[in-house]
C-alpha positions in Angstrom: 23.8 7.3 -5.4 20.3 7.8 -4.0 19.8 8.6 -0.4 17.9 5.9 1.5 16.0 6.0 4.8 18.5 3.4 6.1 21.2 6.1 5.9 19.4 7.9 8.7 18.1 5.2 11.0 19.3 1.7 11.8 17.6 -1.0 9.8 16.6 -2.7 13.0 14.9 0.3 14.6 11.5 -0.9 15.8 11.3 2.2 18.0 11.4 4.4 14.9 8.8 2.4 13.0 6.5 2.2 16.1 6.6 6.0 16.6 5.9 6.6 12.9 3.0 4.1 12.9 1.6 5.6 16.2 1.8 9.1 14.8 -0.2 8.3 11.6 -2.5 5.9 13.4 -1.5 2.6 12.0 -2.9 -0.1 14.3 -3.0 -3.4 12.3 0.3 -3.6 10.4 3.9 -3.9 11.4 6.9 -2.2 9.8 8.1 -5.6 8.6 4.7 -6.4 7.0 4.9 -3.2 5.0 8.5 -3.8 3.9 7.3 -7.3 2.8 10.4 -8.8 0.9 12.4 -5.6 1.2 14.8 -4.1 3.8 15.0 -0.4 4.6 18.1 -0.3 2.4 16.1 -1.2 -0.6 13.7 1.7 -0.7 14.8 5.2 -1.6 14.0 7.9 1.1 11.8 10.1 -1.2 9.5 7.2 -1.8 8.7 6.5 1.9 6.1 9.2 2.1 4.2 7.7 -0.9 3.0 4.6 1.0 1.7 6.3 4.1 -1.7 7.3 2.8 -2.2 3.9 1.1 -1.2 2.1 4.2 -3.4 4.3 6.4 -6.4 3.5 4.1 -5.6 -0.2 4.2 -5.5 0.0 8.1 -8.9 1.7 8.1 -10.2 -1.0 5.8 -8.8 -3.7 8.1 -10.7 -2.1 11.0 -14.0 -1.9 9.0 -13.7 -5.6 7.9 -12.7 -6.9 11.3 -10.6 -9.4 9.4 -6.9 -9.9 9.1 -5.5 -8.4 5.8 -2.0 -9.6 4.7 0.3 -7.5 2.5 1.8 -9.7 -0.3 3.5 -7.1 -2.3 4.7 -3.4 -1.6 7.8 -1.7 -3.0 9.4 -3.3 -6.0 12.7 -2.3 -7.5 12.7 -2.1 -11.3 14.5 -5.4 -11.5 12.1 -7.2 -9.2 9.1 -5.6 -11.0 10.3 -7.0 -14.4 11.0 -10.4 -12.7 7.3 -10.7 -11.5 5.9 -9.3 -14.7 4.8 -6.0 -13.3 3.8 -3.1 -15.6 6.5 -0.6 -16.4 4.4 2.2 -14.7 3.5 0.2 -11.7 2.9 2.2 -8.6 4.8 -0.5 -6.6 7.9 1.2 -8.2 6.9 4.5 -6.4 6.1 2.6 -3.2 2.4 3.8 -3.4 0.8 0.4 -4.0 0.0 -2.7 -1.9 -1.3 -6.0 -3.0 -3.2 -7.8 -0.2 -5.0 -11.0 0.6 -7.8 -11.8 3.0 -7.7 -15.5 3.8 -10.7 -17.5 2.6 -12.1 -14.5 0.5 -13.4 -15.3 -2.9 -13.4 -13.0 -6.0 -17.0 -12.1 -5.1 -15.9 -11.0 -1.6 -13.0 -9.0 -3.0 -15.6 -7.2 -5.1 -17.4 -6.2 -1.9 -14.0 -4.9 -0.6 -13.6 -2.8 -3.7 -17.1 -1.4 -3.2 -16.3 -0.5 0.4 -13.1 1.2 -0.8 -14.9 3.1 -3.5 -17.3 4.5 -0.9 -14.4 6.0 1.2 -14.2 9.7 2.0 -11.3 10.2 4.4 -8.9 12.8 5.5 -5.3 11.9 6.0 -3.4 14.9 7.5 -5.3 17.3 5.1 -5.1 14.9 2.1 -8.5 13.8 0.9 -8.7 10.1 0.2 -11.7 9.2 -1.7 -12.8 7.1 -4.7 -11.5 9.6 -7.2 -8.0 9.3 -5.9 -7.7 5.5 -5.8 -6.5 2.7 -7.8 -8.2 -0.6 -7.1 -7.4 -3.8 -8.8 -9.1 -7.2 -8.3 -7.5 -10.4 -9.0 -8.7 -14.0 -8.4 -6.6 -14.4 -5.2 -5.8 -10.9 -4.0 -6.6 -7.1 -4.4 -4.4 -4.1 -5.2 -4.8 -0.7 -3.7 -3.0 2.6 -4.3 -3.6 6.3 -3.7 -2.4 7.3 -7.2 -4.5 10.5 -7.4 -2.4 11.9 -4.4 0.7 11.5 -6.6 -0.9 13.3 -9.6 -1.5 10.0 -11.5 -4.7 9.5 -13.5 -7.4 8.4 -11.2 -9.7 6.8 -10.4 -8.7 3.5 -11.8 -10.5 0.2 -11.3 -9.8 -3.1 -13.0 -10.6 -6.8 -12.7 -8.1 -9.5 -13.8 -9.4 -12.9 -14.3 
């Protein structure tokens, strides 16, 4: 049986999540938003660190846009990933990817978001986050972001689904 973060902290621990988010500088998202449809018990402990650079980048994007950004998909179990038609190598399985929407944005505006992400050159606790480490996917109603290069996955990756 895999160790899960919930084995170490209570699943209703807002104090823990707030301290973690304060420490890494997350200002615009709550722990529940990042969990999306999951609970702490759903996500294996070793995967938790995978999402932090992606979430931090999304938080920076949210600041730059000065628009609310909503997470609509985060971690996916293998069963849930199959159910929603996700790819077998999806970074949602590794808790490194986020799918997001910005209300009233068109596919053209999501392309501008992608361009903004491609221009990033940031430092997250010594990890370089730049276009060469990102996965960015554009869909008609949402965008996908991950920091695949930090996990040793082939990057950069950019795609548009119609």
